[in-house]
C-alpha angles and dihedrals in degrees: 000000000000114000117244114224114207113226118244125256091254091051089052090053094048092048092052098040136049118297114265115274121255119237091259092051090050090051093044097114092048095046090050092054092045089054091049093049092047092044092049092052095047095042089053097044100036102021128243099274093047093050119084129199085243090060091050093046091049090050090061098033097255134137112264094253095043096092088066090067087066102030126028095217141007086251091058089049091053091050090048089052092054095041089052090050095051095047091051089048094051091049092050092048093048089052093047092057096051112111095020113112120232088241093061101074093158090058090044095052092047090054092046091053094046093048089049091053090049090053093051101034109019130088115314089016100157101091106073094036087060088054090053096054107026100045093114090061089069124094120237096266092049091048090054091050091052093042089057091051092047089050090053090050097050094042089079091060097055102069090044092052091044090055091047090050090049090051093050095247091112119046103175121081112280099239092048093045089053092051093045094046096046090042092053091047093048091052090062090079087073099056109019117116116178091206095052108021133074123278121268090255089052090048089052092051088051094052092048092051091047100050106028132056130213117250 
């Protein structure tokens, strides 16, 4: 009679559960973030059309087809870059407003402006600038997704600007003021040079002085 060898407890667990993850699968979240960061940097420097998935894969030490394990298409990767940027911007803005009372709109607007500059010009600052200049490369569904995130982000500005308008610190209409202020801040990605330009705090002071008046 052939002896029957009982499987070990670990073998029982493996048979009943999912197969053990490979090293690539265990590192999936980290690799995805690396792809997003590399794609954001290359899309910003070279443009979306001029950047290939081979370029992105090479930047993170992957085989040329490996990005498609994480993103179905280059278009999907572009949208993910923009979505990642907007979620980070919303989180940064929310954190910046903590501790500032609703009846302190001057303090709030200063923090909103400073946080926006940090998103555009601070460390890891490629994500949102890609959204600013590659928006037309998205399909309608992707544009709708990003538009909803952008609306969530800008919604925090409206009550602050309304309070400033009511107090006399802001003379222009609120909606136009929001568009002008954000437009001016966004343009800074074209000319800002950390080695030659002012600090982010000095930029914030200049924007406040430009758009708001003392009462």
